[in-house]
Structures are given as structure tokens and as C-alpha cells.
VEXTI-943575 format. One record per residue (C-alpha): residue in one letter; chain; x, y, z. Coordinates in pm, 1 decimal, padded with zeros to 6 digits. Example, Ala and Ser with C-alpha at 12.3 -4.5 7.8 and 13.67 -1.06 7.14 Angstrom:
// VEXTI-943575
 code unit        u        v        w
    A    A  01230.0 -00450.0  00780.0
    S    A  01367.0 -00106.0  00714.0
This chain:
// VEXTI-943575
 code unit        u        v        w
    M    A  09496.7  09810.9  19312.5
    A    A  09204.1  09750.1  19076.9
    L    A  09212.5  09441.7  18857.6
    L    A  09101.2  09654.9  18562.1
    E    A  09152.5  10028.7  18532.3
    V    A  09034.5  10225.3  18229.6
    S    A  09150.3  10586.5  18226.3
    G    A  09029.0  10838.3  17968.8
    A    A  08976.1  10575.3  17699.5
    R    A  08864.2  10690.2  17356.1
    A    A  08761.0  10463.8  17068.5
    R    A  08633.2  10540.0  16720.4
    Y    A  08456.3  10383.8  16426.1
    G    A  08604.2  10588.5  16144.9
    A    A  08529.5  10953.2  16220.3
    I    A  08269.9  10867.4  16485.4
    E    A  08397.2  10875.0  16842.7
    A    A  08190.4  10609.6  17020.7
    V    A  08385.1  10625.1  17348.9
    A    A  08488.9  10974.5  17451.4
    G    A  08714.0  10953.7  17755.2
    V    A  08564.0  10674.2  17966.7
    S    A  08723.9  10597.2  18302.6
    L    A  08621.3  10302.4  18521.4
    T    A  08757.7  10032.0  18749.4
    V    A  08672.4  09672.0  18830.0
    G    A  08811.5  09508.5  19142.0
    E    A  08920.1  09148.3  19180.9
    G    A  08608.4  08930.5  19199.0
    E    A  08373.7  09230.5  19164.1
    V    A  08064.4  09265.8  18945.0
    V    A  08034.8  09609.4  18783.0
    T    A  07772.2  09716.6  18531.4
    L    A  07754.8  09971.9  18251.7
    I    A  07407.4  10103.3  18179.3
    G    A  07287.7  10352.5  17922.5
    S    A  07072.4  10387.3  17614.3
    N    A  07149.5  10239.3  17273.6
    G    A  07449.7  10412.9  17121.3
    A    A  07587.3  10530.0  17456.1
    G    A  07918.1  10348.6  17400.3
    K    A  07873.2  10052.7  17634.0
    S    A  07959.4  09776.0  17387.6
    T    A  08244.0  09977.1  17238.2
    T    A  08390.3  10019.7  17586.5
    L    A  08398.9  09640.6  17623.9
    R    A  08550.0  09603.4  17277.4
    A    A  08820.2  09856.9  17364.7
    I    A  08906.4  09667.9  17683.8
    C    A  08950.5  09337.8  17500.0
    G    A  09130.6  09491.7  17202.7
    L    A  08868.1  09437.1  16932.0
    T    A  08818.2  09813.3  16885.1
    P    A  09152.2  09945.4  17011.8
    A    A  09154.8  10262.7  17219.3
    V    A  09306.5  10557.1  17030.9
    A    A  09372.3  10750.5  17351.6
    G    A  09380.4  10690.4  17725.9
    T    A  09509.4  10379.8  17901.5
    I    A  09371.6  10038.1  17989.4
    T    A  09552.4  09854.7  18268.3
    F    A  09486.0  09494.3  18370.6
    A    A  09650.2  09333.0  18674.0
    G    A  09901.5  09616.7  18679.0
    E    A  09998.8  09584.9  18310.7
    D    A  09923.0  09843.4  18042.0
    I    A  09729.4  09647.9  17776.6
    T    A  09609.8  09947.0  17572.6
    A    A  09804.7  09841.6  17262.6
    V    A  09809.2  09465.5  17322.3
    P    A  09643.0  09261.5  17041.0
    A    A  09309.2  09102.7  17121.6
    D    A  09433.1  08742.2  17109.6
    Q    A  09705.7  08820.2  17362.7
    I    A  09459.3  08998.6  17590.4
    V    A  09268.5  08669.9  17613.9
    T    A  09580.3  08492.4  17737.5
    R    A  09624.6  08761.2  18005.2
    G    A  09285.2  08676.2  18153.8
    I    A  09007.9  08879.2  17985.5
    A    A  08732.3  08707.6  17787.2
    L    A  08428.1  08851.9  17609.2
    S    A  08082.7  08702.5  17563.9
    P    A  07971.0  08931.7  17280.6
    E    A  07641.5  09097.8  17199.7
    G    A  07444.0  08874.1  16967.5
    R    A  07626.6  08566.4  17102.3
    R    A  07829.4  08509.2  16779.8
    C    A  07833.0  08132.4  16807.5
    F    A  07968.2  07940.7  16508.3
    P    A  07639.6  07801.1  16373.1
    R    A  07775.3  07506.0  16172.8
    M    A  07996.7  07385.1  16454.1
    T    A  07875.5  07172.1  16742.2
    V    A  07839.7  07291.7  17097.9
    R    A  08152.8  07102.6  17197.9
    E    A  08349.3  07247.2  16905.8
    N    A  08240.6  07601.2  16997.4
    L    A  08350.0  07546.7  17356.4
    D    A  08680.2  07401.6  17247.4
    L    A  08747.7  07717.1  17044.3
    G    A  08718.9  07918.0  17365.0
    A    A  09038.0  07748.5  17481.3
    Y    A  09224.8  07797.6  17153.3
    R    A  09496.0  08017.4  17310.6
    R    A  09563.3  07775.5  17593.8
    P    A  09856.1  07531.5  17564.9
    R    A  09779.3  07176.1  17454.2
    S    A  10136.1  07050.2  17444.2
    S    A  10098.5  06785.6  17710.8
    R    A  09849.7  06535.0  17842.2
    Q    A  09813.4  06749.5  18153.5
    H    A  09718.4  07057.0  17948.8
    K    A  09461.1  06857.2  17753.8
    A    A  09319.2  06714.2  18076.4
    T    A  09285.5  07063.0  18224.6
    I    A  09087.4  07181.8  17921.7
    A    A  08863.1  06875.7  17948.4
    E    A  08805.3  06951.1  18318.5
    D    A  08707.8  07307.9  18235.6
    M    A  08458.9  07186.3  17977.6
    Q    A  08301.1  06969.7  18245.5
    R    A  08276.1  07278.1  18469.7
    V    A  08093.1  07460.1  18189.9
    F    A  07859.0  07162.4  18154.6
    A    A  07797.5  07174.8  18530.7
    L    A  07700.8  07542.1  18500.8
    F    A  07489.9  07481.9  18190.3
    P    A  07361.3  07119.9  18187.2
    R    A  07168.3  07193.8  17867.5
    L    A  07498.3  07236.5  17683.2
    E    A  07607.8  06887.5  17780.1
    E    A  07275.1  06750.9  17658.6
    R    A  07329.2  06932.6  17326.3
    S    A  07707.1  06883.9  17304.1
    G    A  07689.3  06719.6  16960.7
    Q    A  07426.0  06956.9  16820.9
    K    A  07510.9  07235.5  16578.8
    A    A  07496.3  07571.5  16754.1
    G    A  07284.4  07731.7  16482.1
    T    A  06994.0  07495.2  16556.1
    M    A  06964.2  07596.0  16922.3
    S    A  06739.9  07857.1  17082.8
    G    A  06861.9  08206.9  17165.7
    G    A  06886.8  08121.9  17534.4
    E    A  07089.1  07809.1  17464.3
    Q    A  07321.3  08002.8  17234.7
    Q    A  07372.5  08261.2  17510.1
    M    A  07470.8  07982.9  17748.7
    L    A  07715.1  07864.2  17483.5
    A    A  07864.0  08211.8  17434.3
    I    A  07925.2  08249.8  17808.1
    G    A  08059.3  07895.5  17834.9
    R    A  08295.0  07955.0  17543.4
    A    A  08432.3  08267.1  17716.6
    L    A  08481.5  08071.9  18040.3
    M    A  08691.1  07814.8  17854.4
    A    A  08963.2  08080.7  17834.8
    R    A  08985.0  08072.0  18217.2
    P    A  08934.2  08448.7  18254.0
    R    A  08998.3  08654.4  18565.1
    L    A  08764.8  08913.7  18411.1
    L    A  08455.7  08817.5  18211.5
    L    A  08301.1  09083.2  17985.6
    L    A  07929.3  09017.6  17929.6
    D    A  07758.6  09216.1  17652.7
    E    A  07377.5  09208.4  17663.9
    P    A  07332.7  08854.3  17799.7
    S    A  06951.8  08885.8  17816.1
    L    A  06899.6  09028.4  17466.5
    G    A  06638.3  08836.9  17268.3
    I    A  06587.0  08566.5  17530.1
    A    A  06258.7  08451.0  17684.9
    P    A  06209.9  08556.8  18051.0
    I    A  06263.3  08206.7  18191.0
    G    A  06591.5  08185.8  18000.3
    V    A  06701.1  08525.8  18131.2
    Q    A  06638.6  08409.2  18487.6
    R    A  06857.1  08101.9  18432.3
    I    A  07133.5  08306.4  18271.0
    Y    A  07145.3  08546.8  18564.7
    Q    A  07144.3  08264.6  18817.6
    T    A  07451.4  08129.0  18642.7
    I    A  07616.5  08472.9  18631.3
    G    A  07580.1  08473.8  19009.3
    E    A  07746.9  08131.6  19029.8
    I    A  08033.5  08252.5  18809.5
    H    A  08080.2  08554.0  19035.2
    R    A  08084.5  08336.7  19345.4
    S    A  08361.7  08128.6  19186.9
    G    A  08584.9  08438.5  19201.3
    V    A  08564.4  08567.2  18844.1
    A    A  08526.9  08944.9  18810.7
    I    A  08250.1  09056.0  18572.5
    L    A  08192.3  09374.1  18373.7
    L    A  07830.2  09360.7  18259.1
    V    A  07658.2  09557.5  17981.9
    E    A  07282.1  09515.5  17997.6
    Q    A  06983.8  09703.5  17852.6
    N    A  06763.5  09574.8  18136.3
    A    A  06877.8  09820.5  18402.9
    H    A  06679.3  09645.9  18676.9
    R    A  06864.5  09319.4  18610.4
    A    A  07198.8  09494.9  18580.2
    L    A  07165.4  09683.9  18907.5
    D    A  07049.1  09368.7  19087.5
    A    A  07349.9  09170.7  18964.7
    A    A  07625.6  09425.8  19031.6
    S    A  07768.1  09603.3  19335.1
    R    A  07871.9  09918.2  19144.2
    G    A  07773.8  10078.2  18818.4
    Y    A  07852.6  10345.4  18563.0
    V    A  07596.0  10532.2  18354.1
    L    A  07711.9  10617.9  18002.1
    E    A  07568.1  10882.9  17772.4
    T    A  07715.2  10963.4  17429.8
    G    A  08040.8  10788.0  17510.1
    R    A  08096.5  10948.5  17849.2
    V    A  08042.2  10846.4  18210.9
    V    A  07781.9  11080.0  18359.0
    L    A  07713.3  10895.5  18686.7
    D    A  07880.6  10623.1  18888.7
    G    A  07856.0  10467.3  19230.6
    A    A  07711.2  10181.8  19431.2
    T    A  07412.7  10026.3  19256.6
    A    A  07187.1  10103.2  19553.9
    V    A  07275.0  10471.8  19514.7
    L    A  07223.4  10465.7  19138.3
    R    A  06887.6  10293.3  19180.0
    G    A  06776.3  10578.4  19405.5
    D    A  06898.5  10855.8  19176.4
    P    A  06601.0  11030.5  19011.9
    R    A  06788.8  11062.8  18680.7
    V    A  06849.1  10687.1  18667.8
    R    A  06490.1  10608.4  18772.4
    E    A  06346.5  10837.6  18507.4
    A    A  06572.9  10730.6  18220.5
    Y    A  06629.9  10359.3  18282.8
    L    A  06392.1  10227.2  18550.1
    G    A  06061.9  10354.2  18419.8
    G    A  06035.4  10614.4  18693.2
    S    A  06014.7  10342.9  18962.8
    Q    A  06149.7  10388.9  19312.9
């Protein structure tokens, strides 16, 4: 059984149907990518999965439970966390405060619970040493790459089984992108499943084992990333015609 199964999901912004019957799966510990042009429905698909733009039709199942109508804050507690497009860090709060907010739905009723959250923050610092160096700095004063590290770290503080990553390389210098993707690999190796939305199709196909190609809110191609990379339609539209 897939960890995540989306079947015929539809989502709208007012009268505009941004996701028009998307179906996809993500297995336990798997990295899957969604690629497509701007406006294809990739980000809205992630938002529908985590309840921020609820699906108006279809079903979304996580770990065997139908979560289609579950509120976003409760979806976090079930094991899905989103690192959003544009990072959305709280600029006037410190790095440590932003990270602590990622664990806001976790219990803090005992010393053991508090210790577990502190341990997880140390794990985030181990993944992103720069965040520990800047732990007392306000997030709004950091670079785009540092804020992306913070957004991913904040999502990890929820202890997700499935991490949704929306455009992690957007607006970041190449050396920062390389570091981000190295860390995504480390997160994957720790056993966390990842659903990745990425404009850089080369990066996305390198990072994932399977992928889905979206156009106008619909899946038009899917399969192993090696197969997608060799498909002439994918090469022409997303890989600059490269082999």
C-alpha cells in the first residue's frame, strides 16, 4: 500500500480549477517529483494534499486513512509537512523561534516531550549547520538560501513521514542549490518520503526515482525518472532538448 495516494483530486481558486483530476502515489521512503510549467497545478496539488487548498473532489489517502476533508493543522499531526514556495519564514522571529513553530502541534506536556523537541532541533542543526550559527538571528535578515534551509528545517520539526517540498531551489544561488539538494538526499536516506515540486527539471529528475508531468492541472505523463528523462516530450519541454 502506498504511503500517499491521491485519486482524481480537484482543487479550485474561486471559479478557476487549478487541479483537474490529479492521481499519484508516493511510497514509504520514496522520492517522487512533479514537473511542469508555471500554472500547471504543481503547487496547488501540494496544497491540496496538506489541506491548505482543500480538494473539492477525489480522495487523498495517507497511511491508509482518508484525509481529504481533514483540516490542515491535523494533517500535520498525521505526518505530512510542507516547505512552501517562497519559504514563508517569519521575518521578525529568530531562526530558533521559526524552528520551534514547526513543532507547534507536538505535545509539550512533559519533560520528555520537551527533550524530544530539543533533540529534533539539534538534528536540524546537524543537517544545516548554518542555522545553528544563526540561531539567534532574525529570519528576515538572512539570505534566500539560508531561509530555504530554515523552511525545510521548520517542516522537519513536525517529524513528518512525508515531506512536501515546493520549489526549494527558487531564487537561490547555484552553490546554495547544491547544498540544499545534498541535504534533501540526507533527509531521504533517513527514511522520510518526499514529494518534490521543482522548476529545474534536471535537478528534480536527478533527485527522484519516479515523476509525474502536469499540464493544465492534469497528469499527462508518469513513470520512472530515467524513462521520463528519455521521453522526447519531456526533453523538448523541460530539459532544453537535451538527451
